[in-house]
C-alpha positions in Angstrom: -215.6 -67.0 49.8 -215.5 -63.7 51.9 -217.3 -65.3 54.8 -214.5 -67.8 55.3 -212.0 -65.2 56.5 -212.7 -66.0 60.2 -210.1 -65.0 62.8 -206.6 -65.8 61.8 -207.5 -67.2 58.3 -205.7 -65.3 55.4 -206.2 -67.6 52.6 -209.3 -69.4 51.3 -209.3 -72.1 48.6 -212.2 -72.7 46.6 -213.4 -75.0 43.7 -213.0 -73.7 40.1 -215.2 -76.0 38.0 -215.4 -76.1 34.2 -218.8 -76.0 32.5 -220.3 -79.3 31.5 -220.4 -80.0 27.8 -220.7 -83.0 25.6 -217.8 -85.2 24.5 -215.0 -87.2 25.9 -212.5 -84.0 26.1 -214.9 -82.2 28.4 -215.3 -85.3 30.8 -211.5 -85.6 30.9 -210.9 -82.0 31.7 -213.6 -82.0 34.3 -212.4 -85.3 35.8 -208.7 -84.1 35.9 -209.7 -80.7 37.6 -212.0 -82.4 40.1 -209.3 -85.0 41.0 -206.7 -82.3 41.4 -209.2 -80.4 43.6 -209.8 -83.5 45.9 -206.0 -83.4 46.5 -205.4 -80.0 47.2 -208.5 -79.4 49.3 -208.3 -82.6 51.2 -204.8 -81.8 51.9 -205.5 -78.4 53.2 -208.3 -79.6 55.5 -205.7 -81.8 57.0 -203.4 -78.8 57.6 -201.1 -79.2 54.7 -202.1 -76.6 51.9 -199.9 -76.6 49.1 -201.8 -75.0 46.1 -205.0 -73.3 45.0 -206.4 -72.3 41.6 -206.7 -68.6 40.5 -210.1 -69.2 39.4 -211.5 -69.5 42.9 -208.8 -68.2 45.5 -208.9 -65.4 47.8 -206.2 -64.0 50.2 -205.6 -60.9 52.4 -203.7 -57.8 50.9 -201.6 -57.8 53.9 -200.5 -61.4 53.5 -199.6 -60.6 49.8 -197.5 -57.7 50.7 -195.8 -59.6 53.8 -194.6 -62.0 51.1 -193.6 -59.6 48.7 -196.3 -60.7 46.1 -195.1 -62.8 43.4 -191.5 -61.5 43.3 -190.0 -64.9 44.3 -191.4 -66.7 41.3 -192.0 -63.8 38.6 -189.7 -65.3 36.2 -191.8 -68.5 36.1 -194.0 -68.8 32.9 -197.3 -69.4 34.8 -198.7 -70.6 38.2 -198.1 -67.4 40.1 -201.4 -67.8 42.1 -200.4 -71.6 42.7 -197.2 -71.0 44.1 -198.0 -67.9 46.1 -200.3 -70.4 48.0 -197.4 -72.9 48.2 -195.3 -70.1 49.6 -197.7 -68.4 52.0 -200.2 -71.2 52.9 -199.9 -72.7 56.6 -202.4 -75.0 58.2 -203.4 -72.5 60.5 -204.1 -69.6 58.2 -205.9 -71.4 55.3 -209.4 -72.3 55.1 -211.5 -74.5 52.5 -215.0 -73.3 51.0 -216.9 -76.0 49.7 -220.3 -74.4 49.4 -221.8 -74.8 45.9 -222.6 -71.1 46.0 -218.8 -70.5 46.2 -218.0 -72.4 43.2 -216.9 -70.7 39.9 -217.6 -72.0 36.4 -215.2 -71.5 33.5 -215.0 -72.4 29.9 -213.0 -75.6 29.2 -210.6 -75.9 26.2 -212.2 -77.0 23.0 -209.5 -78.9 21.4 -207.1 -81.5 22.7 -204.1 -79.4 21.7 -205.1 -76.6 23.9 -205.7 -78.8 26.7 -202.3 -80.3 26.3 -200.7 -76.9 26.3 -202.5 -76.1 29.4 -201.6 -79.1 31.1 -197.9 -78.8 30.2 -197.7 -75.4 32.0 -199.5 -76.8 35.1 -197.1 -79.6 35.3 -194.4 -77.4 35.0 -195.5 -75.2 37.9 -195.6 -78.3 40.1 -191.7 -78.6 40.0 -191.3 -75.4 42.0 -193.4 -76.9 45.0 -191.8 -77.4 48.2 -190.0 -80.8 48.6 -192.4 -82.2 51.0 -195.2 -81.3 48.9 -193.6 -82.8 45.7 -192.8 -86.0 47.7 -196.4 -86.5 48.9 -197.9 -85.8 45.4 -195.2 -88.0 43.7 -195.9 -91.0 46.1 -199.6 -90.9 45.1 -198.8 -90.7 41.4 -196.4 -93.5 41.8 -198.8 -95.6 43.7 -201.3 -95.5 40.9 -198.7 -96.3 38.2 -197.5 -99.2 40.3 -201.0 -100.6 40.7 -201.7 -100.7 37.0 -198.2 -101.9 36.3 -198.6 -104.8 39.0 -202.0 -105.6 37.5 -200.7 -105.8 34.0 -197.6 -108.0 35.3 -200.1 -110.5 37.0 -202.0 -110.7 33.9 -198.8 -111.6 31.9 -198.0 -114.3 34.7 -201.5 -115.9 34.0 -202.7 -115.3 37.5 -206.2 -116.6 38.0 -208.8 -114.0 36.5 -210.9 -114.5 39.7 -208.0 -113.1 41.8 -207.4 -110.2 39.3 -211.0 -109.4 39.5 -211.3 -109.4 43.2 -208.1 -107.3 43.6 -209.4 -104.6 40.8 -212.9 -104.7 42.3 -211.8 -103.9 45.8 -209.5 -101.3 44.5 -212.4 -99.6 42.3 -215.0 -99.8 45.0 -212.9 -98.1 47.6 -212.2 -95.4 45.1 -215.9 -95.1 44.1 -216.8 -94.6 47.8 -214.2 -92.0 48.4 -214.1 -90.1 45.4 -217.7 -90.5 44.8 -218.3 -88.7 48.0 -216.0 -85.8 46.7 -217.2 -85.8 43.4 -220.8 -85.2 44.6 -219.7 -82.6 46.9 -218.0 -80.9 43.9 -221.2 -81.3 41.9 -219.2 -83.5 39.3 -221.5 -86.6 40.2 -222.2 -87.4 36.5 -218.4 -88.5 36.4 -218.6 -90.9 39.4 -219.1 -94.2 37.4 -216.8 -93.2 34.8 -213.9 -93.0 37.2 -212.0 -96.2 36.5 -211.8 -95.3 32.6 -211.1 -91.5 33.2 -208.6 -92.2 35.8 -206.4 -94.6 33.4 -206.9 -92.3 30.4 -205.7 -89.0 32.6 -203.0 -91.0 34.0 -201.5 -92.0 30.8 -201.8 -88.5 29.4 -200.3 -86.9 32.4 -197.5 -89.2 32.1 -196.8 -88.5 28.5 -197.2 -84.8 28.9 -194.7 -84.8 31.8 -192.1 -86.7 29.8 -192.6 -84.4 27.0 -191.8 -81.4 29.2 -188.3 -82.8 29.9 -187.6 -82.3 26.1 -189.7 -79.5 25.1 -190.2 -76.2 26.8 -193.7 -75.7 28.1 -195.8 -73.0 25.9 -196.6 -69.6 27.1 -200.0 -68.7 28.3 -202.7 -69.4 25.8 
């Protein structure tokens, strides 16, 4: 991570993985983590950094003091590292580190309730992003919801199964190519062929969790 601080770079974003364990919960957590990483790392590579994870993140002390540290969001329950990157990161001062030697490995939550509490905090943090970042991320999430909604609508209209199969096949093959490449780079290759199922489960889970945040205050750090 330190080697990425070349001239003009003040922030380095890395991948914070979770330990591989048996069971559906572990696969969901690791898929969700890798999927989020694909988004924020690829955006950073494209010159639009918007977040980082505290499990694998580095920045210069001078940058930290220049932005008065975490003072602008100290009242927020969690996400200080995340929001600091959103505040201070620019395309020209941020670099991504994808060497496997730089990855960190953390213990995942071992119950669905603990993961739900964690996700509720993370989703609430995203509401404080810059407007452009919320628009970009929101359009991606909406596109996924619209795809599955359209597919269900076409099924209810008795559209030929061959046509539905071709649409789904083209979509999933393109995702397998794109995300498969990224997941192998992030050393999560065992999840590649489970992508369609894990995507749908996490999409439903995130939608329900986001809706619950509208009515119930996210829990404190656990």
